[in-house]
MARBA-3410 file (N, C-alpha, C, O; in Angstrom, 1 decimal):
70
13.1,-10.9,-7.0,12.3,-10.4,-6.0,11.8,-9.0,-6.3,12.6,-8.1,-6.7 ~ 10.5,-8.8,-6.2,9.9,-7.5,-6.4,9.9,-6.7,-5.1,9.7,-7.2,-4.1 ~ 10.1,-5.4,-5.3,10.0,-4.5,-4.1,8.5,-4.3,-3.8,7.6,-4.5,-4.7 ~ 8.2,-3.9,-2.6,6.8,-3.7,-2.2,6.2,-2.6,-3.0,5.0,-2.7,-3.3 ~ 6.9,-1.6,-3.4,6.3,-0.6,-4.3,5.8,-1.1,-5.6,4.7,-0.8,-6.1
6.6,-2.0,-6.2,6.2,-2.7,-7.4,5.0,-3.6,-7.2,4.1,-3.6,-8.0 ~ 4.9,-4.2,-6.0,3.8,-5.1,-5.7,2.5,-4.3,-5.5,1.4,-4.7,-6.0 ~ 2.6,-3.1,-4.9,1.4,-2.3,-4.7,0.8,-1.8,-6.0,-0.3,-1.5,-6.0 ~ 1.6,-1.7,-7.0,1.2,-1.2,-8.3,0.5,-2.3,-9.1,-0.2,-1.9,-10.1 ~ 0.5,-3.5,-8.7,-0.1,-4.6,-9.4,-1.5,-4.7,-9.0,-2.0,-4.4,-7.9
-2.3,-5.3,-10.0,-3.7,-5.5,-9.7,-3.9,-6.8,-8.9,-2.9,-7.6,-8.7 ~ -5.0,-7.1,-8.4,-5.3,-8.3,-7.6,-5.0,-9.6,-8.4,-4.5,-10.5,-8.0 ~ -5.4,-9.5,-9.7,-5.2,-10.6,-10.6,-3.7,-10.9,-10.8,-3.3,-12.0,-10.8 ~ -3.0,-9.8,-11.0,-1.5,-9.9,-11.2,-0.9,-10.5,-9.9,0.0,-11.3,-10.0 ~ -1.4,-10.0,-8.8,-0.8,-10.5,-7.5,-1.1,-12.0,-7.3,-0.2,-12.7,-6.9
-2.3,-12.4,-7.7,-2.6,-13.8,-7.6,-1.7,-14.7,-8.5,-1.3,-15.7,-8.1 ~ -1.5,-14.2,-9.7,-0.6,-14.9,-10.6,0.8,-15.0,-10.1,1.5,-16.0,-10.2 ~ 1.3,-13.8,-9.6,2.6,-13.8,-9.0,2.8,-14.7,-7.8,3.8,-15.4,-7.7 ~ 1.7,-14.8,-7.0,1.7,-15.7,-5.9,1.8,-17.1,-6.3,2.6,-18.0,-5.8 ~ 1.0,-17.5,-7.4,1.0,-18.8,-7.9,2.4,-19.2,-8.5,2.9,-20.3,-8.2
3.0,-18.2,-9.2,4.4,-18.5,-9.7,5.4,-18.7,-8.6,6.3,-19.5,-8.7 ~ 5.3,-17.9,-7.5,6.2,-18.0,-6.4,6.1,-19.3,-5.7,7.1,-20.0,-5.4 ~ 4.8,-19.8,-5.5,4.6,-21.1,-4.9,5.2,-22.2,-5.8,5.7,-23.2,-5.2 ~ 5.0,-22.1,-7.1,5.6,-23.1,-8.0,7.1,-23.1,-7.9,7.7,-24.2,-7.8 ~ 7.7,-22.0,-7.8,9.2,-21.9,-7.7,9.6,-22.5,-6.3,10.6,-23.2,-6.3
8.9,-22.2,-5.3,9.2,-22.7,-4.0,9.1,-24.3,-4.0,10.0,-24.9,-3.4 ~ 8.1,-24.8,-4.7,8.0,-26.3,-4.8,9.2,-26.9,-5.5,9.8,-27.9,-5.0 ~ 9.7,-26.2,-6.6,10.9,-26.7,-7.3,12.1,-26.6,-6.4,12.9,-27.5,-6.4 ~ 12.2,-25.6,-5.6,13.4,-25.4,-4.8,13.4,-26.4,-3.6,14.4,-27.0,-3.3 ~ 12.2,-26.7,-3.1,12.1,-27.8,-2.0,12.5,-29.1,-2.6,13.1,-29.9,-1.9
12.1,-29.4,-3.8,12.5,-30.7,-4.4,14.0,-30.8,-4.6,14.6,-31.8,-4.4 ~ 14.6,-29.7,-5.0,16.0,-29.6,-5.2,16.7,-29.8,-3.8,17.7,-30.5,-3.7 ~ 16.1,-29.2,-2.8,16.7,-29.3,-1.5,16.7,-30.8,-1.0,17.6,-31.3,-0.4 ~ 15.5,-31.5,-1.2,15.4,-32.8,-0.8,16.4,-33.8,-1.5,16.9,-34.7,-1.0 ~ 16.7,-33.4,-2.8,17.7,-34.2,-3.5,19.1,-33.8,-3.3,20.0,-34.4,-3.9
19.3,-32.7,-2.6,20.7,-32.3,-2.3,21.3,-31.4,-3.4,22.5,-31.3,-3.4 ~ 20.5,-30.9,-4.3,21.0,-30.1,-5.4,20.8,-28.6,-5.2,21.1,-27.8,-6.1 ~ 20.2,-28.2,-4.1,19.9,-26.8,-4.0,21.2,-26.0,-3.7,21.9,-26.2,-2.8 ~ 21.4,-25.0,-4.6,22.6,-24.2,-4.5,22.5,-23.0,-3.6,23.4,-22.6,-2.9 ~ 21.3,-22.4,-3.5,21.1,-21.2,-2.7,19.9,-21.4,-1.8,18.8,-21.0,-2.1
20.1,-22.0,-0.6,19.0,-22.2,0.4,18.3,-21.0,0.9,17.2,-21.1,1.3 ~ 19.0,-19.9,0.9,18.3,-18.6,1.4,17.2,-18.2,0.4,16.4,-17.4,0.8 ~ 17.2,-18.7,-0.8,16.2,-18.3,-1.8,14.8,-18.8,-1.3,13.8,-18.1,-1.6 ~ 14.8,-19.9,-0.7,13.5,-20.4,-0.1,12.9,-19.4,0.9,11.7,-19.2,0.8 ~ 13.7,-18.9,1.7,13.3,-18.0,2.7,12.7,-16.7,2.1,11.7,-16.1,2.5
13.5,-16.2,1.1,13.1,-15.0,0.4,11.7,-15.2,-0.3,10.9,-14.3,-0.4 ~ 11.5,-16.3,-0.9,10.3,-16.6,-1.6,9.1,-16.7,-0.6,8.0,-16.1,-0.9 ~ 9.3,-17.3,0.5,8.3,-17.4,1.5,7.8,-16.0,2.0,6.7,-15.7,2.2 ~ 8.8,-15.1,2.2,8.5,-13.8,2.6,7.8,-13.0,1.5,6.9,-12.2,1.8 ~ 8.2,-13.2,0.3,7.5,-12.4,-0.8,6.0,-13.0,-1.0,5.1,-12.2,-1.2
5.8,-14.3,-0.8,4.5,-14.8,-0.8,3.6,-14.2,0.3,2.5,-13.8,0.1 ~ 4.2,-14.0,1.5,3.5,-13.4,2.6,3.2,-11.9,2.2,2.1,-11.5,2.6 ~ 4.1,-11.2,1.6,3.8,-9.8,1.2,2.6,-9.8,0.2,1.7,-8.9,0.4 ~ 2.6,-10.7,-0.7,1.6,-10.7,-1.8,0.2,-11.0,-1.1,-0.8,-10.4,-1.4 ~ 0.2,-12.0,-0.2,-1.0,-12.4,0.4,-1.5,-11.2,1.3,-2.7,-11.0,1.3
-0.6,-10.6,2.0,-1.0,-9.4,2.8,-1.7,-8.3,1.9,-2.7,-7.8,2.3 ~ -1.1,-8.0,0.8,-1.7,-7.0,-0.1,-3.0,-7.4,-0.6,-3.9,-6.6,-0.7 ~ -3.2,-8.7,-1.0,-4.5,-9.2,-1.5,-5.5,-9.0,-0.4,-6.6,-8.6,-0.6 ~ -5.2,-9.4,0.9,-6.1,-9.3,2.0,-6.4,-7.9,2.3,-7.6,-7.6,2.6 ~ -5.5,-7.0,2.2,-5.7,-5.6,2.5,-6.8,-5.0,1.5,-7.7,-4.3,1.9
-6.6,-5.4,0.2,-7.5,-4.9,-0.8,-8.9,-5.5,-0.7,-9.9,-4.8,-0.9 ~ -9.0,-6.8,-0.3,-10.3,-7.3,-0.1,-11.0,-6.7,1.1,-12.2,-6.5,1.0 ~ -10.3,-6.5,2.1,-10.9,-5.8,3.3,-11.3,-4.4,3.0,-12.4,-3.9,3.4 ~ -10.5,-3.7,2.2,-10.8,-2.3,1.8,-12.1,-2.3,0.9,-13.0,-1.5,1.0 ~ -12.2,-3.3,0.0,-13.4,-3.4,-0.9,-14.6,-3.7,-0.1,-15.7,-3.2,-0.3
-14.5,-4.6,0.9,-15.6,-5.0,1.8,-16.1,-3.8,2.6,-17.3,-3.6,2.8 ~ -15.1,-3.0,3.1,-15.5,-1.9,3.9,-16.2,-0.8,3.0,-17.1,-0.2,3.5 ~ -15.7,-0.6,1.8,-16.3,0.4,0.9,-17.7,-0.1,0.5,-18.6,0.8,0.3 ~ -17.9,-1.4,0.4,-19.2,-1.9,-0.1,-20.3,-1.8,1.1,-21.5,-1.7,0.8 ~ -19.8,-1.8,2.3,-20.7,-1.8,3.4,-21.2,-0.4,3.8,-22.0,-0.3,4.7
END
């Protein structure tokens, strides 16, 4: 899990890639959960929260860019 400070230092492209990786990991964890093999169920919650942080940062930057362009 990356800290918010580390996430803020990333570019939008890096954030998008990180979001994609997290969603892929969440998919694998959900599959493990369905088959009863998931060892750490709290990891799913942490991933969902980090995805939300990443999406929030991407949205903030796109709003800031739109405001600056207007």
